[in-house]
VOVO-80940 format. One record per atom (N, C-alpha, C): residue in one letter; y, x, z. Coordinates in steps of 0.05 Angstrom, whole numbers, plus 5000, padded with zeros to 4 digits. Layout:
BEGIN
AYXZ ...
***
This chain:
BEGIN
M451423681111 M450023911122 M447123911112 A445823681112 A443023671102 A443023731072 A444923631058 A445023681029 A445423981024 T447024111040 T447324401037 T444824551042 L443424481064 L440924621070 L438824561049 E438824331037 E436824261016 E437424410990 R439624550988 R440024720965 R438324980968 H437525040992 H436125280998 H433225231007 V432725011019 V430024951031 V429224671022 E426724641014 E425724381005 E424724231029 F425823991034 F425023821056 F422823631047 P421323511066 P419423301058 P420823071045 V419522951026 V420622721012 V420922491032 A423222361031 A423722131049 A421821901042 H420421801062 H418421601058 H418821371078 I420821201072 I421320971089 I421120721072 P418920571075 P418620331059 P420720111067 N421419951048 N423319731053 N421619481059 L421619401085 L420019181094 L421718971107 E423618861091 E425518661102 E423918431115 V424718361140 V423218161154 V424317881149 S422617681153 S423417411151 S423617301180 D423917031182 D423916911209 D421116871220 D419116951205 D416416921214 D416017081240 S414616961259 S414417071286 S413017341287 D411317401268 D409817651269 D411017861250 S413217811237 S414318001217 S414818281229 P416118311251 P416618591261 P414018741267 E412018601279 E409518721285 E408018801259 E408218631239 E406918701213 E408218941201 A410918951203 A412419181191 A411619441206 A411319431233 A410519661248 A407719761240 N405819581236 N403219661229 N403019761200 T404719641183 T404919741156 T405920031155 L408020091171 L409020361171 L407020551183 R405620481204 R403520651214 R401420711192 A400620511177 A398720551156 A399820721134 S402320671126 S403620821105 S403921111112 W404421171137 W404721451146 W402021571155 E399921411153 E397221501159 E397121611188 I398221451206 I398121521235 I395421431246 P393921611258 P391321541269 P391721341292 A389521201298 A389521011320 A390121161346 G391521021364 G392121141390 G395021221392 P395721351414 P398521441418 P399421631397 I402121631392 I403321831374 I404222061390 P403022301387 P403622521405 P406522621404 H407622641380 H410322751377 H411822581356 L413322391366 L414522191348 L416722321331 V418322501342 V420422631326 V419122791303 R417022941309 R415723091287 R414522911267 T413322691276 T412122501257 T414222391238 A416622321248 A418722211231 A419822431212 E420122671222 E421022891205 E419122951183 N416522941188 N414522981168 N414722781145 E415922551151 E416222341131 E419022341119 G420522561124 G423222591111 G425522461126 V425022371151 V427222251167 V428722481181 L431222491179 L432822691193 L433422591221 V432522741241 V433022671269 V434722891281 V437022811293 V438823001305 V439822891332 F440823081349 F442123001373 F445122991369 S446322791380 S449222791383 S450022951408 A452523011411 A453523111436 A453122891457 P452422951482 P452122741502 P454622561503 A454222301500 A456422111498 A455821881517 S457421671514 S457121441531 S454221341530 A453121291554 A450321201556 A449920921546 S452020781538 S451720511528 S450620511499 V450720731485 V449620751458 V447320961460 D444820871458 D442621051461 D442021201435 A442321071413 A441721181387 A442821011365 Y443121121341 Y443820961318 Y442621091293 S442520941271 S441221041247 S442820941223 F442421081201 F443721001175 F442321141152 E442821041128 E441721161104 E443721381095 G442921631097 G444521851087 G444521871057 M445822081047 M446022111018 M443322141005 S441522281018 S438922331006 S436522251023 R437122181049 R434922111067 R436021961091 P434221811104 P435121661128 P435621851151 V437521781169 V438321941191 V438221781217 V437021901238 V437121781265 V438621981283 V440621881297 V442222041315 V441521951344 L440522131360 L439722071387 L441822171407 N442422001426 N444322071448 N442622181471 P443022431479 P441322541500 P442422501528 A444422321531 A445822301557 A443922251580 K441922081576 K440022011598 K437822221601 R437322381581 R435222581582 R432622471591 D431822251579 D429422101586 D427422111563 Y425322261566 Y423222301545 Y422222031535 Y421521851554 Y420221601547 Y422221421533 R424621411542 R426621241530 R427421341502 Q427521611499 Q428121721473 Q426121641452 R423621651459 R421521571441 R421821281432 F422321111452 F422720821445 F425220791428 D427420931434 D429820921418 D429320991389 L427821211385 L427221301358 L425521091344 A423520981357 A421820771344 A423520531338 H425420461356 H427220241351 H428920291326 E429920531323 E431620591299 E429920601274 L427420691276 L425720671252 L425320381244 G425220211263 G425019921257 G427419821242 H429819911250 H432219831235 H432119941206 L431320191203 L431220311176 L429220171158 V427020081170 V424919951154 V425619651148 M426719521168 M427019231166 M429819131160 H431919291165 H434619181166 H436519341148 S435719411125 S437419571107 S440019421100 D439919161099 D442319001091 D443318821114 A442318861138 A443018681159 A445618771173 E447118591184 E449518651199 E448618771226 P449419011233 P448419141257 P449519001283 G447919021304 G448818941330 G448118661338 S447018491321 S446418221329 S444018221347 A443918021365 A441718001384 A439017971370 K439017821348 K436617771333 K435418031322 I437018191308 I435818431296 I435118641317 E436618641339 E435918831361 E433218751373 A432818501377 A430218401388 A428018471368 Q428518441342 Q426418501323 Q425818801323 A427818971326 A427319261327 A425819331353 D426319191375 D424819251399 D421919171396 R421418941383 R418618861378 R417219061359 F418719151339 F417619351321 F416819601337 A418619701354 A418119941369 A415719911387 A415519681401 A413219631419 A410619641404 E410519511381 E408019511365 E407419781353 F409619921344 F409220181331 F408120391351 L409120381376 L408220571397 L405720481411 M405420211413 M403120101428 M401919871413 P400419921391 P399219711375 P397519521392 A398019261388 A396619071405 A393619091406 D392419141382 D389519151381 D388419411393 Q390119601399 Q389219851411 Q389819881441 I391719721451 I392519751479 I391919511496 S391519281484 S391219031500 S389119061522 D386719161515 D384519171534 D385119361557 S387019541553 S387619741574 S389819641593 L391319441585 L393519351602 L392619191626 P393619251649 P392719091673 P394118831675 G392718631686 G393918371690 G395618361715 K395318561732 K396918581756 K398418851756 A400318881774 A401919121775 A400319341789 N398319451775 N396719671784 N398219921777 W399820031796 W401720251789 W400220501782 G398020561794 G396520801786 G395520781757 R394520541750 R393620511722 R395920511703 L398120391710 L400520391693 L401620671689 Q401520831710 Q402421111708 Q400621271688 Q398021221689 Q396221351670 Q396921271641 L397321011637 L398020911610 L400721031601 K402621041619 K405221151613 K404921441602 E403421601615 E403121881607 E401521911581 S399521741577 S397821761554 S399121651529 W400721431531 W401921301508 W404821391504 G406021531523 G408721631520 G410821411520 V410421211538 V412320991540 V412820951570 S415020811576 S415820781604 S414220561617 L414220561644 L413020341659 L414120071651 Q416820061648 Q418119811641 Q417119711614 A416819891594 A415719811568 A412919711570 L411319841587 L408519751591 L408419471604 L410119431624 L410119161636 L411018951617 Y413019011601 Y414018811581 Y411818761560 R410518981552 R408318951532 R406018781543 S405318831568 S403218681581 S403818381582 R406318321588 R407018031589 R407117921560 A408218071541 A408517971514 A405717921501 L403718071509 L401118041497 L399317851514 G400517731534 G399017531550 G397117641570 E397317901575 E395518021595 E396617991624 M399217951626 M400617921652 M402217661651 S402117511673 S403617261675 S406517321678 D408217121672 D411017141676 D411817201705 V410417071723 V410917111752 V410317391760 T408017491752 T407217771759 T409117971747 Y410017921723 Y411918091709 Y414618101725 R415617871732 R418117861747 R417918011774 N415717961788 N415318101813 N415118401810 A413818491788 A413618771783 A416318901777 M417918751762 M420618861755 M422318861780 M422018661798 M423618661823 M422718901840 F420118971840 F419219201855 F420319451844 L420419481817 L421619711804 L424519741813 S426019521813 S428819531821 S429119621850 S427419511867 S427619571896 S427119871902 K425520001885 K424820281888 K426820461873 G428720341858 G430420501842 G429220611817 W426820501809 W425420591786 W426420481760 R428220291761 R429420191736 R431120411723 R432320581740 R434020801730 R432521061727 Q430721121745 Q429121361743 Q426321311753 E424421301735 E421621231742 E420321471756 P418121421772 P416821631786 P415221811766 G414522051776 G412922231759 G414622441746 V413322641736 V414622861723 V415722771696 M418222841690 M419422771664 M418922991644 P417422941623 P417023151602 P419723221589 I419823461577 I422323531563 I422523361538 L425023311529 L425423151506 L424023261481 E422923091465 E421923181439 E424223301423 Q423723531410 Q425823671397 Q425523661367 P427723611353 P427623631323 P427123911314 S425923941290 S425424211280 S426224231251 L426824011237 L427324031208 L429824191203 L432124111215 L434624261210 L434624531224 P434024541250 P434124801264 P432125001253 G429724901245 G427725081233 G428725191206 S430025031191 S431025111165 S433225321168 V435025281188 V437125471194 V436025741202 S434025731220 S432725981228 S431426121205 L430025971188 L428726091165 L430726221146 L432926081141 L435026201124 L436426441137 S436726421163 S438026651177 S436326901173 N433626871176 N431827101172 N431827201143 S432827031125 S432927111097 S435727221089 G437427241109 G440127351104 G442327161100 I441826901103 I444026701100 I444826611128 S447126681136 S448026641164 S448726351169 C448726281195 C449526021204 C452425971196 Q454126171198 Q456926151191 Q457226091161 A455626221145 A455726171115 A454925891109 L452825791122 L451925521117 L453925321126 A455325371149 A457425191158 A459725181138 E460425411128 E462625421108 E461825281083 E459325311074 E458325171050 E458324871055 S457724791080 S457624501086 S460424391090 R462424571094 R465124491099 R465424331125 V464124431146 V464424311172 V464924541192 P466224481215 P466624691235 P464024811245 I464025061251 I461625201260 I460425071285 N462124981304 N461024861328 N459624601322 L460624441304 L459324191296 L456724261282 F456724461265 F454324541251 F452124621271 K452824781291 K450924861310 K449924631327 Q451624441334 Q450824211349 Q448724041335 I449323991309 I447523821293 I444823961288 C444924221285 C442524381278 C441124491303 S441724391326 S440524491350 S437824351356 R435924501366 R433424381375 R433824221401 S435724291416 S436124181443 S438924051444 P439223841460 P441823721463 P443723891479 L442824101491 L444624291505 L446124451484 P448324571491 P449924731471 P448024931458 S448324941431 S446525111416 S447225401418 I445125571420 I445625861418 I445925931389 D446926171384 D447326261356 D444526251343 S444426131319 S441926091306 S440626361299 R442126571297 R440926831291 R439226941313 E439626821337 E438026911360 E435626731365 E435426501350 E433226321354 E430726431341 K428426371353 K425926451342 K425126241321 V423826331299 V422926151279 V420625991291 Q420825731290 Q418625561299 Q417425411276 E415125291281 E413725151259 E415424931248 L415624921221 L417124711207 L415324461203 P416424231199 P414824001192 P413324051167 S410923931165 S409323971141 S410923891117 G410624041095 G412023971071 G414624121067 V415524271087 V418024421084 V417224681070 V418524741048 V417924971032 V420525121027 S420425381031 S422725551026 S423225580996 I425625510987 I426325560958 I429025690958 F429225930970 F431726060974 F433126100947 S435726040948 S437326080924 S438026380921 E439726440902 E440526720898 E442426820919 R443326640937 R445226720958 R443626860980 R442927110977 R441427260997 R443127481008 
***
């Protein structure tokens, strides 16, 4: 499907450096900081991680809601890396961490056997450093379970309370005992499954859906693109949807801003 759309629309060049990690303890963190520098991400929180990845040529799509045991997965596509997000939990904060985790796999584990505890732990460390660089967040992390302060950090950095607690312990700002007590408190309140506060809407992909809308306005229908891709129309709409909910007909979607670098190069099929 992406290859079909790229016959009509120019996507950003895929920019995923190969940073295979060693057994060195700081390798995942070094890879995360190298990627931030390579992508020229300013210091501080990343406001829209999906858009950031798409601007660097990573294809981000939603699967149909599936088993919650698989949050996301990634692979090297024919022309660009792909991250597939499972929207089953509809959790903004977890989705961002899942995407950062999968970016870690794409950067560090191109030849690794998937699913091992070692590489999953490395991807988690990559995601934590990528979303919350140690030198930028350490001074802000509380040594105690200050829930008001943690809620502020959650909203500003776009990560969950659990991720902040784990990060605080990993960086030595919080003791193991304090961390365990905080996690027990989270469990007692039911916050391990649903944290307090307003849940922002999921970050939405725009590379594929924006391209479909652009082509539709130029006279190339969603049905024609599905036929050219040789996939069923329902699957085409699912993959090209901005939302994990069932997609509306792309002809009714409003054109939204495309990731930077997307240029229309319509073919003669008008």
